[in-house]
N, C-alpha and C positions, 0 to 999 in steps of 0.2 A: 361407496354410495354415501352421500351426506345424510345425516339424521335430521328429522324434524324435531321442533321443540316439544311436540306432543308425544313423541315416541317414548316408550318405556325401555330403559336400558339397564343392564346388569353391571353393578360395580363389583369387582372381585377383590378379595383380600383387603378389606378395610380393617384396620387394627384399632381396637379401643380397649380401655381398661375393663377388667372383669367386673369391677364394681358398677361401672356405667352400664354394661351389658345386662347385669342383674336388675338394675333400676328400670331399664327399658323393658325387660321381660316381665317384670311385675306390673308395669303400667299396661302392657299389652294384655296381660291376663285379666287385669281389672276392667279394661275396656272391651274385653272379648274381641280383640283384634290380633292380627298377626304382628310379630316383632317387626317385620318389614314395614307394615302399614304405620305403626307407631313411630318408627324412625323417620319415615318420609313425612308424616304429619308434623313432627317436631321440627324437622328441617324447613319445611314450607312455612311453618309458623314463625320461625326465627327470621326468615327473609321478609315475611309480611310485616312483622314487627319493625324491622329495620326500615322498610319502605314507609311505614306509618310515621316513624320518627323523622325521616327525611322530609316527608310531606308537611309535617307540623313545623319543622325548622324552616322550610321554604315559605310557608304561610306566615310565620312570625317575621321573617325577613321582609315579606311583601307588606305586612301591616306595621312595620317598624316606623315608617313615616307618619302613618295615621296615629299611632300611639304617641309619637313625639309631639304631633300637633295637639292631641288631646291633653297631654301633659302641659304644654305651653299655655293652652287655653285655661286649664285649671289654675296654673300659677298666676296668670293675669287676673283671673277672677279672685283669687286669694288676695292679691295686691290691692285690687279694687275694694274688696271688703275691709281690708286693713285701713285703707284711706278713708272709707266711709266712717269707720269706727273712730278714727282719729278726728275727723271733722265733727262727729257727734259729740265727742268729749270736749272739743274746743267750744262748740256751741253751748254745751252744758255749762262749761266754766263761765262763758259770757253771760248766760242767763242767770246763773247763780250770783255773779257779780252785780247784775242789774237788780236783782231782788234784794240782796243784802244792803245795798245803798250805803256802803261804808267806804267807797272809793270814788274819787272824782270822775274816773272813767265811767262809772255806773250812771252818773247824772248825764254825762255827755251822750252815752248810748241811748238813754231815755229820751233826751231832747232830739236826737237824730231820728229815733223811731217815731216820735210824735210828728216830726216834720214829714216823714215818709207817709204816715197814716193820713195826715191832713192834706198832703199834696200828692195824690195818687198818680197824677199825670206828669210828674217831674221828668219822666223819660220820653215824653212825646216828641219834643223837638230839641235842637241844640240850644236854643234860647232858654227853654225850661230847665234843661240840665245845668246851664250856666247860672241861672237864677237860684236853683237849688244848691249848687256848690257855693255860691256867694252867701246864701243864708247859713249853711253849715259853717263856712269859714267865719262869718261874723259871730256865730254862737261860740266858736272856739276862741276867737280873739277877744271878743268884748266881754265874755262872761267871766266873773271871778269865781272859779270853782273851789277855791280854798275854804270859803265859808259855807258852801252848799252841801257838804257831805259830812257824815258822822266820822269822827276820828276814831281810830282803833282804841285809843286810851279811854274815850267816852263809852265805847261798847263794853270794855272790860270793867269800867266803873259801875255800869248798870247791873252787872252780874253780881 
């Protein structure tokens, strides 16, 4: 006759080291349980532990794609922040250059900024864009920047 999974069966002649038997006996005495109950409990615990590890491993495998996606999103965000930082440093250098007024480029930037401030609708039409570009072009071509900015040697002389 075939046994059911819930049947209790007797195993005969299991061989274990005396040291292990003594540990099991002490544990049984401490828990006020039979030696058999402690052995069965420990065996069931080891299989439950194994099943738990397998379930965690399965869950990790199932979440691997989600973790990879989260990692990718984090890396993209880090790159975006690095780019923003680089842009902020670039803008800071440009602003410093405009404030120091010791470079010809500073004057050009100020003139362009003034044109943008005075002509806020320069992006309205293709014609206004062309007119704005022509104005900037004439500033660059017609202006003599050489005499309009403070030379580095003059700045050092003032110190």
